[in-house]
MILUM-256553 format. One record per residue (C-alpha): x, y, z; residue in one letter. Coordinates in pm, whole numbers. Each point is the difference from the previous one (the first is absolute). Layout:
N
c1: X, c2: Y, c3: Z, tivex: a .
...
***
This chain:
92
c1: 347, c2: -711, c3: 2374, tivex: m .
c1: 152, c2: -328, c3: -8, tivex: r .
c1: -194, c2: -92, c3: 295, tivex: a .
c1: -363, c2: 46, c3: -176, tivex: g .
c1: -22, c2: 355, c3: 175, tivex: n .
c1: -129, c2: 202, c3: -295, tivex: f .
c1: -164, c2: 265, c3: 204, tivex: e .
c1: 260, c2: 248, c3: -70, tivex: q .
c1: 3, c2: 372, c3: -61, tivex: g .
c1: 99, c2: 186, c3: -291, tivex: k .
c1: 373, c2: -10, c3: 41, tivex: t .
c1: -27, c2: -394, c3: -15, tivex: a .
c1: -234, c2: 6, c3: -295, tivex: q .
c1: 229, c2: 220, c3: -196, tivex: c .
c1: 279, c2: -209, c3: 111, tivex: y .
c1: -184, c2: -281, c3: -173, tivex: m .
c1: -16, c2: 225, c3: -313, tivex: l .
c1: 357, c2: 75, c3: -15, tivex: c .
c1: 57, c2: -374, c3: -26, tivex: i .
c1: -276, c2: -66, c3: -252, tivex: i .
c1: 152, c2: 271, c3: -194, tivex: n .
c1: 377, c2: -122, c3: 50, tivex: t .
c1: -145, c2: -341, c3: -213, tivex: y .
c1: -175, c2: 215, c3: -252, tivex: k .
c1: -354, c2: -157, c3: 161, tivex: l .
c1: -206, c2: 262, c3: -144, tivex: l .
c1: -133, c2: 92, c3: -325, tivex: t .
c1: 32, c2: 341, c3: -147, tivex: k .
c1: -367, c2: 23, c3: 87, tivex: e .
c1: 16, c2: -78, c3: 345, tivex: g .
c1: -101, c2: -377, c3: 7, tivex: s .
c1: 179, c2: -295, c3: 143, tivex: f .
c1: 256, c2: -177, c3: -279, tivex: d .
c1: -54, c2: -357, c3: 122, tivex: w .
c1: 191, c2: -119, c3: -332, tivex: e .
c1: 282, c2: 178, c3: 70, tivex: t .
c1: -52, c2: -97, c3: 364, tivex: g .
c1: 31, c2: -398, c3: -82, tivex: v .
c1: 288, c2: 95, c3: -268, tivex: k .
c1: 215, c2: 184, c3: 267, tivex: t .
c1: -59, c2: -263, c3: 290, tivex: i .
c1: 105, c2: -294, c3: -241, tivex: k .
c1: 337, c2: 173, c3: -110, tivex: s .
c1: 111, c2: 139, c3: 357, tivex: v .
c1: -144, c2: -246, c3: 274, tivex: a .
c1: 79, c2: -322, c3: 63, tivex: p .
c1: -247, c2: -297, c3: -133, tivex: e .
c1: -135, c2: -85, c3: 369, tivex: r .
c1: -105, c2: 404, c3: 22, tivex: v .
c1: -60, c2: 23, c3: -369, tivex: a .
c1: -244, c2: -278, c3: -67, tivex: g .
c1: -246, c2: 75, c3: 329, tivex: p .
c1: 69, c2: 364, c3: -102, tivex: g .
c1: -129, c2: 20, c3: -345, tivex: s .
c1: -307, c2: -178, c3: 87, tivex: e .
c1: -79, c2: 272, c3: 272, tivex: s .
c1: 92, c2: 246, c3: -262, tivex: i .
c1: -256, c2: -130, c3: -228, tivex: k .
c1: -241, c2: -48, c3: 272, tivex: n .
c1: 29, c2: 359, c3: 75, tivex: c .
c1: -24, c2: 159, c3: -340, tivex: k .
c1: -315, c2: 179, c3: 94, tivex: d .
c1: 76, c2: 107, c3: 321, tivex: a .
c1: 112, c2: 356, c3: -35, tivex: m .
c1: -352, c2: 163, c3: 63, tivex: v .
c1: 91, c2: 351, c3: 117, tivex: t .
c1: 159, c2: 143, c3: -317, tivex: k .
c1: -22, c2: 348, c3: 76, tivex: d .
c1: 211, c2: -23, c3: 297, tivex: n .
c1: 307, c2: -217, c3: -101, tivex: k .
c1: 153, c2: -24, c3: 321, tivex: c .
c1: -321, c2: -160, c3: 124, tivex: m .
c1: -15, c2: -213, c3: -296, tivex: g .
c1: 350, c2: -146, c3: 43, tivex: a .
c1: -91, c2: -116, c3: 346, tivex: l .
c1: -313, c2: -156, c3: -148, tivex: e .
c1: 206, c2: -218, c3: -231, tivex: i .
c1: 261, c2: -90, c3: 282, tivex: a .
c1: -290, c2: -100, c3: 228, tivex: k .
c1: -118, c2: -217, c3: -241, tivex: c .
c1: 301, c2: -161, c3: -65, tivex: l .
c1: 55, c2: -64, c3: 373, tivex: y .
c1: -382, c2: -162, c3: 40, tivex: d .
c1: 37, c2: -218, c3: -339, tivex: d .
c1: 298, c2: -165, c3: 160, tivex: n .
c1: 168, c2: 155, c3: 339, tivex: p .
c1: 272, c2: -299, c3: 43, tivex: q .
c1: 138, c2: 129, c3: -374, tivex: n .
c1: -61, c2: 389, c3: 67, tivex: y .
c1: 301, c2: 120, c3: -192, tivex: f .
c1: -26, c2: 404, c3: 50, tivex: l .
c1: 142, c2: 210, c3: 278, tivex: p .
***
């Protein structure tokens, strides 16, 4: 995924959900909690990553379209973050 290949199967989708859940970036309703994402990246990442990453998170706040399949929704978030700023993509 770091190379921009998001044509992945269910295993990769659910792996991304695991990453998203690790940082508690989904609300109880299953939506992308982008505000927590901004706070988290600013608190754990160096500024060279946190600045551009925060902007990408804000730009991708509505990226999760598939809410009935959280694995696919997590991949939608990751793909948006990559597409928004490939040079500063910060997820695995």
